[in-house]
C-alpha positions as CSV (number, residue, x, y, z in Angstrom):
1,X,0.0,0.0,0.0
2,X,1.2,3.5,-0.8
3,X,-0.5,6.5,0.8
4,X,-0.3,10.1,-0.4
5,X,1.9,12.2,1.8
6,X,-0.9,14.8,2.1
7,X,-2.6,12.4,4.5
8,X,0.0,13.3,7.1
9,X,-1.9,16.5,7.6
10,X,-5.1,14.6,8.3
11,X,-4.6,11.8,10.8
12,X,-8.3,10.9,10.9
13,X,-8.5,10.6,7.1
14,X,-5.3,8.5,7.1
15,X,-6.8,6.3,9.7
16,X,-10.1,5.9,7.7
17,X,-8.3,5.0,4.5
18,X,-5.8,2.7,6.3
19,X,-8.6,0.7,8.0
20,X,-10.5,0.5,4.7
21,X,-7.5,-0.9,2.9
22,X,-6.6,-3.4,5.7
23,X,-10.2,-4.7,5.6
24,X,-9.6,-5.7,1.9
25,X,-7.4,-8.4,3.4
26,X,-10.2,-9.4,5.8
27,X,-12.7,-9.6,2.9
28,X,-10.7,-12.2,1.0
29,X,-10.3,-14.3,4.2
30,X,-14.0,-14.4,5.0
31,X,-15.8,-17.6,4.4
32,X,-18.2,-17.8,1.5
33,X,-21.0,-18.1,4.0
34,X,-19.9,-14.8,5.7
35,X,-19.6,-13.0,2.3
36,X,-23.0,-14.3,1.2
37,X,-24.5,-13.1,4.6
38,X,-23.0,-9.6,3.9
39,X,-24.4,-9.6,0.4
40,X,-27.9,-10.6,1.8
41,X,-27.8,-7.6,4.1
42,X,-26.9,-5.3,1.1
43,X,-29.6,-6.8,-1.0
44,X,-32.1,-6.1,1.7
45,X,-30.9,-2.5,1.8
46,X,-31.2,-2.2,-2.0
47,X,-34.7,-3.7,-2.0
48,X,-35.7,-1.1,0.6
49,X,-34.1,1.7,-1.4
50,X,-31.5,2.6,1.2
51,X,-29.6,5.6,0.0
52,X,-26.1,6.7,0.8
53,X,-23.1,4.8,1.9
54,X,-20.2,4.9,4.3
55,X,-17.5,5.9,1.7
56,X,-17.2,7.0,-1.9
57,X,-15.7,3.7,-3.1
58,X,-19.0,1.9,-2.3
59,X,-21.2,4.9,-3.2
60,X,-20.2,5.1,-6.8
61,X,-20.6,1.4,-7.3
62,X,-24.0,1.5,-5.7
63,X,-25.0,4.2,-8.1
64,X,-23.9,2.1,-11.1
65,X,-26.0,-0.8,-9.7
66,X,-29.1,1.4,-9.3
67,X,-28.8,2.6,-12.9
68,X,-28.7,-1.1,-13.9
69,X,-31.8,-1.8,-11.8
70,X,-29.9,-3.2,-8.8
71,X,-29.2,-6.6,-10.2
72,X,-26.9,-8.4,-7.9
73,X,-24.9,-10.8,-10.1
74,X,-21.7,-9.6,-11.8
75,X,-18.5,-7.8,-11.2
76,X,-20.0,-4.5,-10.2
77,X,-22.0,-6.2,-7.5
78,X,-19.0,-8.1,-6.2
79,X,-16.9,-4.9,-6.1
80,X,-19.8,-3.1,-4.4
81,X,-20.1,-5.8,-1.7
82,X,-16.3,-5.7,-1.0
83,X,-16.1,-1.9,-1.0
84,X,-19.2,-1.5,1.3
85,X,-17.7,-4.0,3.7
86,X,-14.4,-2.1,3.8
87,X,-16.1,1.3,4.0
88,X,-18.3,0.0,6.8
89,X,-15.3,-1.3,8.7
90,X,-13.5,2.1,8.3
91,X,-16.6,3.8,9.7
92,X,-16.8,1.4,12.6
93,X,-13.1,1.1,13.5
94,X,-11.1,4.1,12.3
95,X,-12.4,6.5,15.0
96,X,-13.1,9.2,12.3
97,X,-16.3,10.4,13.9
98,X,-18.3,12.2,11.2
99,X,-17.3,12.5,7.6
100,X,-18.9,13.9,4.5
101,X,-18.9,10.4,2.9
102,X,-20.9,8.9,5.7
103,X,-24.3,9.3,4.1
104,X,-26.0,6.0,4.9
105,X,-29.0,6.5,7.2
106,X,-28.5,5.5,10.9
107,X,-31.1,2.7,10.6
108,X,-28.9,1.0,8.0
109,X,-25.7,1.8,9.9
110,X,-27.1,0.0,12.9
111,X,-27.8,-3.1,10.9
112,X,-24.3,-3.1,9.5
113,X,-22.8,-2.6,12.9
114,X,-24.9,-5.5,14.2
115,X,-23.6,-7.7,11.4
116,X,-20.0,-6.9,12.2
117,X,-20.6,-7.5,15.9
118,X,-22.1,-10.9,15.1
119,X,-19.2,-11.8,12.9
120,X,-16.8,-10.8,15.7
121,X,-18.8,-13.0,18.2
122,X,-18.6,-16.0,15.8
123,X,-14.8,-15.5,15.5
124,X,-14.4,-15.1,19.2
125,X,-16.3,-18.3,19.8
126,X,-14.0,-20.1,17.5
127,X,-16.4,-20.6,14.6
128,X,-15.0,-20.4,11.1
129,X,-15.7,-17.0,9.5
């Protein structure tokens, strides 16, 4: 990973981006069951027309999906699922507080937080994630 030196001036932004990037490694280590569970959560959001996201990387992919009618299969969906996972992790764990890119409604944020908490409990209990 290479980070722009300008991020030295914004520790909270550096933290948010770093956590996002680290969680790309977590995404590829998740079990297929865990990834499908995350995708199910996202599909429910899409069906209920949840607007906004927790980072631009997921937001622009979500916009592309909406233009295509929200169809789940395909590369854009896979990229969206991964980016939304990483953006959500950054929102949860980077300690950034507020950010202009945090546009997902609190109701959907709570559901995503609960999903991450359940995943952590499973991992803590020794279940394969």
